[in-house]
C-alpha positions in Angstrom: -22.0 14.4 20.4 -19.5 12.5 22.5 -17.2 10.1 20.6 -15.5 6.8 21.6 -12.2 8.6 21.3 -13.2 11.0 24.1 -14.4 8.2 26.3 -11.1 6.4 25.7 -9.1 9.5 26.7 -11.2 9.9 29.9 -10.9 6.3 30.9 -7.2 6.0 30.0 -7.7 3.1 27.6 -7.5 2.6 23.8 -10.4 3.3 21.5 -10.6 -0.4 20.6 -11.2 -1.2 24.3 -14.1 1.2 24.4 -15.4 -0.4 21.3 -15.3 -3.9 22.9 -17.1 -2.6 26.0 -19.8 -0.8 24.0 -20.4 -3.6 21.4 -19.6 -6.6 23.5 -17.2 -8.0 21.0 -14.6 -9.2 23.4 -14.2 -9.8 27.1 -12.7 -6.8 29.0 -11.2 -6.9 32.5 -13.9 -5.9 35.0 -12.0 -2.9 36.4 -11.2 -1.7 32.9 -14.9 -2.1 32.0 -15.9 -0.1 35.0 -13.6 2.7 34.1 -15.0 2.8 30.6 -18.6 2.7 31.8 -17.9 5.4 34.3 -16.4 7.6 31.6 -19.4 7.0 29.4 -21.8 8.1 32.2 -19.8 11.2 33.1 -19.4 12.3 29.5 -23.0 11.4 28.5 -21.9 8.9 25.7 -25.0 7.4 24.0 -25.2 4.1 22.2 -28.6 3.1 20.9 -28.2 0.6 18.1 -31.8 -0.8 18.6 -33.4 2.7 18.3 -31.3 3.5 15.3 -32.1 0.2 13.7 -35.9 0.8 14.1 -35.5 4.3 12.8 -33.4 3.6 9.8 -34.2 0.0 9.0 -30.6 -1.0 9.8 -28.2 -1.2 12.7 -26.2 1.8 11.4 -23.0 0.0 12.5 -19.7 0.0 10.6 -16.5 -2.0 11.3 -12.9 -1.0 11.4 -10.2 -3.8 10.9 -6.8 -2.4 11.8 -3.6 -3.4 13.5 -3.2 -2.6 17.2 -3.4 1.1 17.9 -0.2 1.6 20.0 1.4 3.5 17.1 0.5 7.2 17.3 -0.3 7.3 13.6 -3.0 4.6 14.0 -4.3 6.3 17.1 -4.9 9.6 15.2 -6.3 7.7 12.2 -8.8 5.9 14.5 -9.8 9.2 16.0 -10.6 10.6 12.6 -12.7 7.5 11.7 -14.5 7.6 15.1 -15.2 11.3 14.9 -16.6 11.2 11.4 -18.7 8.0 12.1 -20.2 9.7 15.2 -21.1 12.8 13.2 -22.8 10.6 10.7 -24.8 8.8 13.5 -22.9 5.5 13.0 -21.8 3.0 15.6 -18.2 1.7 15.2 -16.9 -1.7 16.1 -13.1 -2.0 16.0 -11.1 -5.3 15.7 -7.4 -5.9 15.9 -5.9 -7.6 12.8 -2.5 -8.0 14.4 -1.1 -7.2 10.9 -1.6 -10.9 10.0 -3.8 -11.9 7.1 -5.4 -15.0 8.6 -6.1 -13.2 11.9 -7.5 -10.3 9.8 -9.8 -12.6 7.9 -11.2 -14.1 11.2 -11.7 -10.6 12.6 -13.5 -9.4 9.5 -15.7 -12.6 9.6 -16.5 -11.6 13.2 -17.6 -8.2 12.1 -19.7 -9.6 9.3 -21.4 -11.8 11.9 -22.3 -8.6 13.8 -24.2 -7.5 10.6 -22.1 -4.4 10.0 -23.2 -2.3 7.1 -19.8 -1.2 5.9 -16.1 -1.8 6.7 -12.9 0.3 6.8 -9.8 -1.9 6.6 -6.0 -1.3 6.7 -5.1 -4.6 5.1 -2.3 -6.9 6.2 0.3 -8.4 3.8 -1.4 -11.4 2.0 -5.0 -10.1 2.5 -5.8 -10.7 -1.1 -5.6 -14.5 -0.5 -7.8 -14.7 2.5 -9.7 -11.5 3.5 -10.6 -10.2 0.0 -12.3 -13.4 -1.1 -14.3 -13.2 2.2 -15.5 -9.7 1.4 -16.5 -10.8 -2.1 -18.5 -13.7 -0.7 -20.2 -11.4 1.7 -20.6 -8.2 -0.4 -20.6 -5.3 2.0 -19.3 -1.8 1.2 -15.7 -1.4 2.2 -12.9 1.2 2.0 -9.2 0.5 2.1 -7.3 2.9 4.3 -3.6 3.8 4.4 -2.3 0.8 2.4 -3.5 1.6 -1.1 -3.4 -1.2 -3.7 -3.2 0.4 -7.2 -4.3 -2.8 -8.9 -7.5 -3.0 -6.9 -10.6 -1.1 -8.1 -12.2 -0.2 -4.8 -12.5 2.9 -2.7 -9.2 3.7 -1.0 -7.6 6.6 0.8 -4.0 7.2 2.0 -1.1 9.7 1.9 1.3 10.6 -0.9 4.0 8.3 0.3 6.3 8.4 -2.7 6.3 12.1 -3.3 6.8 12.9 0.4 9.7 10.5 0.8 11.4 11.8 -2.3 11.1 15.4 -1.0 12.8 14.4 2.3 15.6 12.6 0.4 16.0 15.5 -1.9 16.5 17.7 1.1 19.1 15.5 2.6 20.9 15.4 -0.8 20.8 19.2 -1.0 22.6 19.3 2.4 25.5 17.3 0.8 24.6 13.8 1.8 25.4 11.1 -0.9 25.2 8.0 1.3 21.8 8.0 2.9 20.6 4.9 4.7 17.0 3.8 4.8 15.2 1.7 7.3 12.6 -0.2 5.3 9.1 -1.2 6.5 7.3 -4.5 6.3 7.9 -6.1 2.9 4.8 -6.5 0.9 3.0 -3.4 2.3 2.2 -0.8 -0.3 3.3 2.0 2.0 6.8 0.3 2.3 7.2 -0.1 -1.4 6.0 3.5 -2.2 8.4 5.0 0.3 11.2 3.0 -1.2 10.3 4.2 -4.7 10.5 7.8 -3.4 14.0 7.1 -2.1 15.0 5.7 -5.5 13.3 8.6 -7.4 15.3 11.2 -5.4 18.6 9.5 -6.1 17.8 9.2 -9.8 17.0 12.9 -10.0 20.3 13.7 -8.4 22.2 11.3 -10.5 23.3 9.4 -7.5 23.8 5.6 -7.5 21.9 3.6 -4.8 24.1 1.3 -2.7 21.9 -1.6 -1.7 23.9 -2.0 1.6 22.2 1.2 2.7 18.7 -0.3 2.4 18.1 -2.3 5.6 14.9 -4.1 6.7 13.5 -2.5 9.9 10.2 -4.5 9.8 8.2 -1.4 10.8 9.0 -2.1 14.5 11.1 -0.4 17.2 13.3 -3.5 17.7 13.7 -3.9 13.9 14.7 -0.2 13.6 17.3 -0.7 16.4 18.8 -3.7 14.7 18.8 -2.0 11.3 20.4 1.1 12.6 23.3 -1.0 14.1 23.7 -2.7 10.8 24.1 0.6 9.1 26.6 1.9 11.7 28.7 -1.3 11.3 29.2 -0.9 7.5 32.7 -0.2 6.2 31.3 2.9 4.7 28.4 3.9 7.0 25.9 6.5 5.9 26.1 10.2 6.8 22.3 10.4 6.9 19.5 8.0 7.8 15.8 8.0 6.8 13.4 5.8 8.9 10.3 4.8 7.0 7.9 4.9 10.0 7.9 6.2 13.6 8.4 2.9 15.4 11.6 2.3 13.5 12.7 5.9 14.3 12.4 5.2 18.0 14.5 2.1 17.7 17.1 3.8 15.5 17.5 6.8 17.9 18.1 4.3 20.8 20.8 2.6 18.8 22.5 5.9 17.9 22.5 7.0 21.5 23.9 3.6 22.6 26.7 3.9 20.0 27.5 7.5 21.1 26.5 8.9 17.7 25.5 12.6 18.0 22.6 13.7 15.8 23.0 15.7 13.6 26.8 16.3 14.2 27.8 12.8 13.3 24.7 11.6 11.5 21.7 13.4 10.0 18.3 11.8 10.7 14.8 12.2 9.2 11.7 10.0 9.4 8.3 9.3 8.0 5.5 10.0 10.5 5.4 12.9 12.8 5.1 12.6 16.6 3.2 15.0 18.9 6.6 15.2 20.8 8.9 15.3 17.8 9.9 18.9 18.4 10.7 18.0 22.0 13.5 15.7 21.0 17.0 17.2 21.2 17.6 17.9 18.5 14.1 18.3 17.1 13.2 15.5 14.6 12.7 16.3 10.9 9.7 14.2 9.8 7.0 13.7 7.2 3.7 14.5 8.9 0.7 12.6 7.7 -2.8 14.1 7.9 -3.8 10.9 9.7 -7.1 12.2 11.3 -8.1 13.6 7.9 -7.3 10.2 6.2 -9.6 8.5 8.7 -12.4 11.0 8.2 -12.1 10.7 4.4 -12.4 6.9 4.7 -15.7 7.2 6.4 -16.9 9.7 3.9 -16.0 7.3 1.0 -17.7 4.5 2.9 -20.9 6.5 3.3 -20.9 7.4 -0.4 -20.5 3.7 -1.2 -23.3 2.7 1.2 -25.7 5.2 -0.4 -24.6 4.6 -4.0 -23.3 1.1 -4.5 -22.8 1.6 -8.2 -20.6 4.7 -7.9 -17.2 4.5 -9.6 -14.4 3.7 -7.0 -12.1 6.5 -5.8 -8.5 6.3 -4.8 -7.7 9.4 -2.8 -4.2 10.6 -1.9 -3.8 13.3 0.7 -0.6 15.4 0.8 1.9 15.1 3.6 3.8 18.0 5.2 7.6 18.0 5.7 8.4 19.2 9.3 11.9 20.7 9.0 13.6 20.6 12.4 17.3 20.2 13.5 17.9 16.5 13.2 18.6 16.7 9.5 21.3 19.4 10.1 19.1 22.4 9.4 19.2 25.5 11.6 16.0 25.7 13.7 
């Protein structure tokens, strides 16, 4: 069965754009719509919500509320969700939260108005104040993906952020680094705090003090990563290694290091959270934490189906292991 991900690839657009064309949830430029519809015809993509509704007594549609999918991690996660939803015979509507709680709440309200039967959500900072009450007022099954909240008893799935970060920092320490800079993600996100805890845990195990000057906000963006990298380079005692807590900040940091004439790993070791399809094509190859993003997305849909079929089942919080991709940027021999 053809998925929206395959249609998006053929049309050269994002999965969310295909979702908007298929479900009519947002205006799409005529030429873009034509490309998507052409790809749907060529690939034989089928979308029959009315027929499914008559057959199953429901519209068999779930929603995905997630930040814009330009980040490769989110793209792969969406592919996992789309593929698993298609295998289950479910339609998928995707909305962009813009990583803003109020916009997220409005997007989720729009999904509820489309009578979705379940929701997968990667919550923004502050979602407990606006989006969570909305979900409680309109009780539909939902699963939190990526940004696990340990204080919330709902179905959730993400990666082992703390353990994976600690493993990378352990590795850098084993290579002789005692001043390791970290580019921090958006404050208030569980992923940001978990990765920071991993940094602290590795230092504590090694008996190394943590210099707060080495922990710089990168805001999870490329521009933020660039600014944070410059701030580290300008310290009186700059780090000998840097760990970026997501792939957007990695791109910005590498641009800053290049502009400063810093050679990796000769002058500075670099490692990062999130792998890239092209990470081994960097020179030197980039040492990263690879998340099983497609598997996380697929597991989210599986949890949602379980919740839809058994509303009284105990909630599950699932952590999938990450894989450390050792390449040359940390100073290792390839």
